[in-house]
LOTI-155642 format. One record per residue (C-alpha): residue number from 1; x, y, z. Coordinates in steps of 0.2 Angstrom, whole numbers. Layout:
BEGIN
NUM; X; Y; Z;
...
This chain:
BEGIN
1; -300; 186; 75;
2; -285; 182; 88;
3; -285; 165; 81;
4; -286; 171; 64;
5; -271; 182; 68;
6; -261; 166; 74;
7; -262; 158; 59;
8; -260; 171; 49;
9; -241; 172; 59;
10; -239; 152; 57;
11; -242; 157; 38;
12; -226; 169; 38;
13; -238; 181; 32;
14; -241; 199; 42;
15; -257; 200; 49;
16; -259; 217; 48;
17; -263; 216; 30;
18; -278; 211; 25;
19; -282; 194; 17;
20; -296; 190; 4;
21; -303; 174; 6;
22; -307; 162; 20;
23; -296; 158; 35;
24; -296; 139; 39;
25; -289; 133; 55;
26; -280; 118; 42;
27; -270; 131; 33;
28; -258; 130; 46;
29; -253; 114; 44;
30; -254; 113; 25;
31; -237; 112; 18;
32; -240; 120; 3;
33; -248; 135; 11;
34; -235; 138; 24;
35; -220; 146; 20;
36; -204; 148; 28;
37; -195; 163; 36;
38; -180; 171; 30;
39; -167; 163; 42;
40; -178; 152; 50;
41; -178; 134; 51;
42; -193; 124; 43;
43; -208; 122; 52;
44; -214; 103; 57;
45; -231; 99; 51;
46; -238; 88; 64;
47; -249; 87; 78;
48; -242; 96; 95;
49; -246; 81; 104;
50; -236; 70; 99;
51; -222; 63; 110;
52; -205; 68; 105;
53; -198; 52; 102;
54; -213; 48; 92;
55; -209; 40; 76;
56; -219; 37; 60;
57; -221; 20; 54;
58; -211; 4; 61;
59; -202; 10; 77;
60; -185; -2; 79;
61; -180; -6; 94;
62; -165; 2; 97;
63; -148; -6; 104;
64; -142; 1; 121;
65; -124; -2; 116;
66; -120; 11; 104;
67; -105; 17; 93;
68; -99; 25; 106;
69; -100; 12; 121;
70; -91; -1; 107;
71; -79; 11; 103;
72; -72; 16; 120;
73; -72; 0; 128;
74; -59; -14; 126;
75; -69; -31; 130;
76; -58; -48; 133;
77; -62; -63; 125;
78; -69; -76; 136;
79; -68; -95; 131;
80; -84; -104; 132;
81; -82; -116; 146;
82; -94; -129; 140;
83; -82; -130; 123;
84; -76; -146; 119;
85; -60; -147; 109;
86; -60; -155; 91;
87; -53; -173; 88;
88; -35; -174; 84;
89; -32; -183; 66;
90; -15; -180; 64;
91; -12; -190; 81;
92; -26; -204; 77;
93; -21; -206; 59;
94; -1; -208; 66;
95; -5; -221; 79;
96; -14; -231; 65;
97; -1; -230; 52;
98; 10; -235; 67;
99; -3; -252; 72;
100; -1; -256; 52;
101; -18; -247; 48;
102; -16; -241; 32;
103; -32; -241; 22;
104; -47; -229; 26;
105; -61; -244; 32;
106; -47; -247; 43;
107; -41; -231; 53;
108; -59; -225; 56;
109; -64; -240; 68;
110; -47; -237; 75;
111; -52; -218; 78;
112; -68; -224; 85;
113; -58; -235; 98;
114; -44; -224; 101;
115; -51; -204; 101;
116; -37; -191; 105;
117; -42; -174; 106;
118; -33; -157; 102;
119; -22; -149; 117;
120; -29; -134; 119;
121; -18; -118; 125;
122; 0; -115; 120;
123; 14; -128; 127;
124; 31; -119; 134;
125; 45; -130; 128;
126; 58; -132; 141;
127; 72; -119; 138;
128; 90; -128; 133;
129; 102; -127; 146;
130; 116; -115; 141;
131; 136; -114; 147;
132; 133; -97; 154;
133; 120; -101; 166;
134; 132; -110; 177;
135; 148; -102; 172;
136; 146; -83; 172;
137; 163; -81; 165;
138; 161; -91; 150;
139; 162; -82; 133;
140; 156; -88; 115;
141; 167; -88; 101;
142; 185; -87; 102;
143; 197; -73; 105;
144; 202; -61; 90;
145; 222; -64; 97;
146; 221; -83; 94;
147; 219; -85; 77;
148; 221; -101; 68;
149; 234; -103; 54;
150; 222; -107; 40;
151; 214; -90; 43;
152; 230; -80; 44;
153; 237; -91; 26;
154; 220; -83; 18;
155; 217; -67; 26;
156; 234; -61; 29;
157; 241; -54; 44;
158; 230; -45; 56;
159; 230; -26; 51;
160; 237; -12; 59;
161; 224; 0; 67;
162; 235; 15; 61;
163; 232; 9; 42;
164; 213; 7; 45;
165; 212; 24; 52;
166; 222; 34; 39;
167; 215; 24; 23;
168; 229; 16; 18;
169; 223; 2; 12;
170; 211; 11; 0;
171; 226; 21; -8;
172; 235; 6; -10;
173; 218; -2; -19;
174; 219; 16; -31;
175; 239; 12; -35;
176; 236; -5; -39;
177; 222; -3; -54;
178; 232; 11; -59;
179; 245; 1; -64;
180; 231; -10; -74;
181; 224; 5; -82;
182; 228; 1; -100;
183; 222; -16; -97;
184; 205; -8; -92;
185; 207; 4; -107;
186; 207; -8; -120;
187; 193; -19; -112;
188; 182; -5; -115;
189; 191; 2; -131;
190; 176; 8; -142;
191; 173; -4; -155;
192; 164; 6; -171;
193; 150; 0; -178;
194; 153; -12; -194;
195; 144; -6; -210;
196; 129; -14; -216;
197; 124; -15; -237;
198; 108; -1; -232;
199; 121; 10; -224;
200; 134; 7; -238;
201; 118; 10; -252;
202; 114; 26; -240;
203; 133; 33; -243;
204; 132; 29; -259;
205; 114; 38; -264;
206; 120; 52; -256;
207; 137; 56; -264;
208; 125; 53; -280;
209; 117; 67; -274;
210; 132; 77; -270;
211; 140; 75; -288;
212; 122; 78; -298;
213; 120; 97; -289;
214; 121; 110; -304;
215; 117; 127; -305;
216; 98; 131; -307;
217; 91; 136; -324;
218; 94; 154; -331;
219; 91; 161; -348;
220; 108; 166; -357;
221; 103; 186; -356;
222; 102; 185; -337;
223; 117; 174; -334;
224; 126; 189; -327;
225; 113; 197; -319;
226; 114; 197; -299;
227; 101; 195; -286;
228; 91; 210; -283;
229; 86; 201; -266;
230; 96; 192; -253;
231; 93; 177; -248;
232; 105; 176; -234;
233; 112; 161; -238;
């Protein structure tokens, strides 16, 4: 009976309650008979002798380097020392053209006899020498005080700093445009739209409709009778 009580406990049944029928050992591994208890995880119906890393079906070999190792480590690129640079067709075709070989049948033998490989790596071009490299007192451009005559003729005399700070030039601009106010108003004068045949026809029809309005029909004996209902018109 202890085995039967343990089996009933595995089936989420109360061992103290009487049970009708046969209690078989295989009932504890039957997924259709085993019930999940309240707030408990579902029981696994497998043999207890299996190891923890047992896999049903075909077990795939896992890569020891997982997503955490890949994302948390930085790997620098290492060039293959056995790799060879490819052919430089631009340089070889240029050399063939300089030799007067302009046909494809002539350029192929030239490339075989004069192979040129692509240069790997970055070449640092020499920096140009600047005047300030040898003379620390050298200044680029020109001084603002030495203004050429052409610049003075086009832009006028050098502006005064007081006028710049006080906004004198903006006031002069406003005054200059105020003198041209009439010219601006004439340029932006509103032009009435020209009438078309359709607009003239609509106006004539509306005028005829106003003239055609007359009093509503009433019998003569009711002509002097006032309305008893106020229409608020």
